[in-house]
N, C-alpha and C positions, 0 to 999 in steps of 0.2 A: 301477821294477823289475817286468817282468812276471812272468807266471806260468811261462815258459819258464826265465828267469834262476832263479828260485826253485827250479825242478825240478832244475836243475844244481847250485845250490848245495846243495840238500838231498841230491843223490847223492854230493856231494863229502864232506858231514859225514858220510854214512853209511859212508864208506870210513874217515874218520877214526876215528869210535866205532863200530864195528861191534856188531851184536846189540842196538843201541839204537834205539827209536822215534824217528821225526824230531824230535819234541817233545824228548825227552830229549837227543839229539844237540845240538840248538840250545841248550838249557839247559847242557849241559856245555860246549859252545864259548864261550858268553858268559861263564861263569864262569872259564874258563880265561884268555880275554882279559882279565876284570877283575882276575884275579890278576897277570897280565904287565904291566899298564899301572897298576898300583895306584900312588898318589901317596904316596911314602915320604918321610919326614923329609930324607934326602940330596939330595934334588931342590930342597929348599925352603931354598936358601941365603940366609942374612941374616935369615931369620925367626927370631923370639925362641922358643925351645921349640918348633919344628913337630912336628906329630904325624903317624903313619901312617895312611893312610886305606885300607881295605878293604872291599870290596863282594862280595856273593853274592847271585845271584838264585835264586827258587823260586817255584812255582806254589801260591798261597794257596788257590784253589779257582777252579772254573769262570770264567774270564774275568778273575781278579785275578792280579796280578804281585805278590810280596813282595819288596822291595828291603831287604835287611840290610846296614847300613853299621856298621862297627867303626872306632873312632878308638881308636888305641895310641899312648901316648908312646912316644920313640923309646927310652927306657930299659926301656921294659915295666912301669913303675910304675904307670901309669892305663890303664883300657881302658873305654870306653863303646859300648854297642850301641844302635842304633836301628832299628826296622823300620817300613817305610812300604809301604802297600798302594796298589799303581796300579789301579785300575778301568780295563778296556781296552775294554769294550763301548761303543761310539759314538764312540771317539777314531780321530783319523787314526794309522794304523798306523806312518807314516813317521818313524823317529827322527831329531831333529835334535840338532846339536853345534856349539858353540863353540869355536873354539881362538884366543885373543887373541893379537895379535903378541908381547906382553910377558907375563913371568911364566911359572910352570913348569907351568900346569894347561890342561886341557881340560874343558868342562862339556857334559855330555850331558843334554838336557833332558826334562823329563817330559811325556809325550804329552797328558797331560789338560790342561795349563794354561801349557806352557812355562818353568816355573820350573825350577831346576837339580835335577836329581836324582842324578847321579853327577858327582864330581870325579876326574879321572884325569890322569896324567903328560901332557904336552903332546907328544903323537905322532899327528900327523895321520894317518897310514896305519893305526896299531892303533885309534884312535878311529873311523874311518871304517869298518873292519871290524867293530868293536862294533857300531856303529849299525846296520849292515845286518843282522847277526845278529839282534839286537834286533828289527828291523822284522819280519823273518821269523817270530820267536818271537811277536810279537803278534799278526801275522795268524794265526798257528796257534792261540793262545789264544782270539782272537775268534771262532772256529769252535765253541768249546764244549768 
């Protein structure tokens, strides 16, 4: 993904999210995609007591992304929140993901170490779009 592609992508996001900086537009776009492709209990047929998984990204500080994970029982009786800080300086900004042939989920991998960072509903197009937006966001955050 070259800088010309990034320029076009950011220009499109500026049209979608007017009056926002490119960083805020990227964050907003990522968070909307995370909301759209959240892994909800309804997708997890056959699992005993499946939970809904929701994520939100924010900038913790310069070069650090905060990933907020909320696990919520389908009936709303249990909620657990976990925050994970991802240091971005010195990592490959290209976000990778896996969508196994079986099962309801895709995994977005942590750019630091390749471990699962996000678990989303299995939708290749949606997860590819999120990975692209996150790649551009990481590049932006690596600038400081």
